Every structure is written in structure tokens, then in C-alpha cells.
C-alpha positions in Angstrom: 0.0 0.0 0.0 2.8 2.4 0.9 4.4 1.7 -2.5 1.2 2.8 -4.2 1.4 6.1 -2.3 4.9 6.7 -3.6 3.9 5.9 -7.2 0.9 8.2 -7.0 3.0 11.0 -5.5 5.4 10.5 -8.5 2.5 10.6 -10.9 1.2 13.8 -9.4 4.6 15.4 -9.2 5.4 14.3 -12.8 2.1 15.7 -14.1 2.6 19.0 -12.4 6.2 19.1 -13.5 5.2 18.7 -17.1 2.2 21.1 -16.8 3.8 23.9 -14.7 7.5 23.1 -14.5 7.2 22.2 -10.8 7.0 19.0 -8.8 9.9 18.2 -6.5 9.7 20.9 -3.9 6.1 21.9 -4.2 4.5 18.4 -4.6 6.9 15.7 -3.4 8.3 17.3 -0.3 4.9 18.1 1.3 3.6 14.7 0.1 6.5 12.8 1.6 6.2 14.7 4.9 2.5 14.8 5.5 1.3 11.6 3.7 4.3 9.3 4.1 5.6 10.5 7.4 9.1 11.3 6.4 11.0 14.0 8.2 11.7 17.3 6.4 15.3 16.3 6.0 14.4 12.8 4.6 11.8 14.3 2.2 14.3 16.9 0.9 17.1 14.4 0.5 14.8 11.8 -1.2 13.5 14.5 -3.6 17.0 15.5 -4.5 18.0 11.9 -5.1 15.0 11.5 -7.4 16.3 14.5 -9.5 19.7 12.7 -10.0 18.1 10.4 -12.5 16.9 11.6 -15.9 13.2 11.6 -14.7 12.3 14.7 -16.6 13.4 13.6 -20.0 9.9 12.7 -21.2 8.5 16.0 -19.9 11.3 17.9 -21.7 10.7 16.4 -25.2 7.5 18.4 -26.0 9.1 21.6 -24.9 12.2 20.8 -27.0 10.1 20.0 -30.1 8.3 23.3 -29.7 11.6 25.2 -29.4 11.0 26.4 -25.9 14.3 25.3 -24.3 17.3 27.7 -24.0 20.3 25.4 -23.7 22.7 28.2 -22.9 20.6 29.4 -20.0 20.1 25.7 -19.0 23.8 25.1 -18.8 24.5 28.3 -16.8 21.7 27.5 -14.3 23.0 23.9 -13.9 26.4 25.3 -12.9 24.8 27.5 -10.3 22.4 24.8 -9.2 25.2 22.3 -8.6 27.2 24.7 -6.4 24.1 26.2 -4.7 22.7 22.7 -4.1 25.8 21.6 -2.2 25.9 24.6 0.0 22.1 24.7 0.5 22.0 21.0 1.5 24.9 21.5 3.9 23.0 24.3 5.6 19.8 22.4 5.7 21.4 19.5 7.4 22.6 21.8 10.2 19.1 23.2 10.9 16.6 21.7 13.3 13.7 19.9 11.5 11.1 22.4 12.8 13.1 25.4 11.6 13.6 23.7 8.2 9.9 22.8 7.8 8.8 26.4 8.8 11.3 27.9 6.4 10.0 25.7 3.6 6.4 26.7 4.4 7.2 30.4 4.4 9.0 30.0 1.1 6.0 28.3 -0.5 3.7 30.9 0.9 5.8 33.7 -0.6 5.9 31.9 -4.0 2.1 31.5 -3.8 1.4 35.1 -3.0 3.8 36.4 -5.6 2.3 34.0 -8.2 -1.2 35.1 -7.5 -0.6 38.8 -7.4 2.2 39.3 -9.9 1.2 41.1 -13.1 
């Protein structure tokens, strides 16, 4: 039964990833914490491990075919993401779980408010 939960979370995150370009942080982490009972650290680490594999390749193909991918920008963001990911993960591991969870919630709230009210 628990395996089905993880597959369904993956389906939902994959669907939202293809639809909106989101999934890992906004779908998987809350799902793993609140539905599967993982700690914030475990959910974040598991989500990052999921991104190591080429899971997004099928979602990328339609955007590539439509000419909506900027490879130069992609390469530059990857460089920053790799470096930032290392330092961010190191910082996250030093924070108490409640602080990390609250910080994540505030971040999602900020993104939601900005997305709703931005012109």
C-alpha cells in the first residue's frame, strides 16, 4: 500500500512538472512529509535523489520540439544549481527539523502570494 502512495506521488509530481515546471519541492516534499511521514530532511534528501536520474526527459521532449528550451541558459543554471545545491544542502542538514519545515512553508507561501498577485 505504501508503495502505491509513492507511485501516486510520483505521478502527481510528474504531471505538475510537465504542466507547470514544478514538482519536486512543491508536490513531493509536502507529500512525503504529510502523507508518508518522512522528516523534512528525509523528504528533501529523497527528492534531491530523485532528481539525479533523468526523470524529466519525457517532460522535456514536448518543450524541446516546440523550441521552448534555451540550452545556454540551462547550462548556466546547472552550474549554479550544482554549487548552490551543495551549500544549501549542507546548511539544511545543520538546521533543526522544525526550523527547516517552517522555512520551507514560508518559502511556499511567498511563492504562492507572488504568483497570485504578480502582473
